[in-house]
C-alpha positions as CSV (number, residue, x, y, z in Angstrom):
1,M,0.0,0.0,0.0
2,T,2.9,2.2,0.6
3,A,4.3,1.9,-2.7
4,W,1.3,2.8,-4.5
5,L,0.8,6.2,-2.2
6,S,4.4,7.2,-3.1
7,R,3.6,7.1,-6.8
8,R,0.7,9.5,-6.5
9,P,1.3,13.0,-7.8
10,M,-0.1,14.8,-4.6
11,A,2.4,12.3,-2.3
12,Q,5.4,14.0,-4.4
13,G,4.3,17.4,-3.9
14,K,3.0,17.9,-7.3
15,A,-0.6,19.3,-8.4
16,S,-2.8,16.4,-9.4
17,G,-5.5,16.5,-12.4
18,F,-8.0,15.6,-9.5
19,F,-7.3,19.3,-8.0
20,P,-7.5,21.6,-11.2
21,L,-7.9,24.7,-9.0
22,K,-4.8,23.8,-7.0
23,A,-3.0,23.2,-10.3
24,Q,-4.2,26.7,-11.7
25,A,-2.9,28.3,-8.4
26,Q,0.2,26.6,-8.5
27,R,0.7,27.8,-12.2
28,R,0.0,31.4,-11.3
29,A,2.5,31.4,-8.4
30,D,5.1,30.0,-10.7
31,T,4.5,32.4,-13.7
32,G,2.9,35.4,-12.1
33,K,0.3,35.2,-14.9
34,E,-3.4,34.2,-15.2
35,P,-4.5,31.2,-17.5
36,P,-5.4,32.7,-21.1
37,M,-8.8,31.2,-21.0
38,R,-9.9,33.1,-17.8
39,K,-8.6,36.4,-19.2
40,L,-10.7,35.8,-22.5
41,T,-13.8,35.0,-20.3
42,L,-13.1,38.2,-18.1
43,A,-12.7,40.5,-21.4
44,A,-15.9,39.0,-22.8
45,I,-17.7,39.7,-19.6
46,L,-16.4,43.1,-19.3
47,A,-17.3,43.9,-22.8
48,A,-20.9,42.8,-22.5
49,V,-21.7,44.6,-19.2
50,P,-21.8,48.2,-20.3
51,L,-23.8,47.2,-23.3
52,F,-26.6,45.5,-21.4
53,A,-26.3,48.7,-18.9
54,L,-26.6,51.1,-22.1
55,A,-29.5,49.5,-23.6
56,E,-31.6,49.5,-20.2
57,G,-30.8,53.1,-19.3
58,E,-30.4,54.7,-22.8
59,A,-32.6,57.7,-23.2
60,I,-34.5,58.3,-26.6
61,A,-33.8,61.7,-28.2
62,V,-34.1,63.0,-32.0
63,D,-31.5,61.1,-34.0
64,T,-31.5,57.8,-31.9
65,E,-31.8,54.9,-34.4
66,L,-34.4,52.5,-33.5
67,G,-35.0,50.7,-37.0
68,M,-36.4,51.1,-40.4
69,T,-39.5,48.9,-39.9
70,E,-42.1,48.6,-37.4
71,E,-40.8,45.4,-36.1
72,A,-37.5,46.6,-35.6
73,V,-38.8,49.8,-33.9
74,T,-40.8,47.8,-31.6
75,T,-38.0,45.4,-30.8
76,A,-35.5,48.5,-29.9
77,L,-38.0,49.7,-27.6
78,T,-39.3,46.7,-25.9
79,G,-35.2,46.1,-25.3
80,M,-35.0,49.7,-23.8
81,G,-37.8,48.7,-21.2
82,Y,-40.7,50.2,-22.7
83,E,-44.2,48.6,-23.3
84,V,-45.1,49.5,-26.8
85,R,-48.9,50.3,-27.0
86,K,-49.4,51.3,-30.4
87,I,-47.3,51.5,-33.5
88,E,-48.5,52.3,-37.1
89,M,-47.4,54.2,-40.3
90,E,-48.7,57.8,-40.6
91,D,-47.6,60.6,-43.0
92,G,-44.7,58.5,-44.3
93,M,-43.2,58.0,-40.8
94,I,-43.4,55.1,-38.3
95,E,-45.2,56.4,-35.3
96,A,-44.7,54.5,-32.1
97,Y,-46.6,55.1,-28.5
98,A,-44.9,53.5,-25.8
99,V,-44.8,53.4,-21.7
100,K,-42.2,52.9,-19.2
101,G,-43.3,53.1,-15.7
102,D,-44.7,56.7,-15.4
103,E,-43.1,57.8,-18.6
104,M,-45.2,58.1,-21.9
105,L,-43.3,58.3,-25.2
106,E,-44.4,59.1,-28.7
107,V,-41.8,58.9,-31.0
108,Y,-42.0,59.4,-35.1
109,V,-39.1,57.4,-36.8
110,S,-37.9,57.8,-40.6
111,P,-38.2,54.5,-42.5
112,E,-35.4,55.8,-44.6
113,T,-32.8,56.2,-41.9
114,G,-34.4,54.3,-38.9
115,K,-33.8,57.5,-36.8
116,V,-36.1,59.3,-34.6
117,T,-37.1,62.6,-36.3
118,K,-39.7,64.0,-34.1
119,M,-40.6,63.5,-30.5
120,G,-44.2,63.7,-29.3
121,E,-45.6,65.8,-26.5
122,D,-47.9,63.0,-25.0
């Protein structure tokens, strides 16, 4: 039994495949660097976080791009947290009515550019 234990990597002071976190910690201590996959994962998470925050807290103003079709405008407004109550083509513009909490929104979007051209007073 003693011979079998002496052949195990942990008995010889080496990190084992059974303990991957210990192996990573040892590698970091030896090289002073993070494993490359951890860096990529961290970079991807940090890049995505501002996008979600921007989409949720983005204010709509003239020249905000929402889309060139009624479906695209609905999707953009829903992604910003608005509930679209009504959307239709009127006088060559996409007219959308949406609500977010107590805020009511009326926007006119150009189907040629996909940008807000006018905000309503509702």
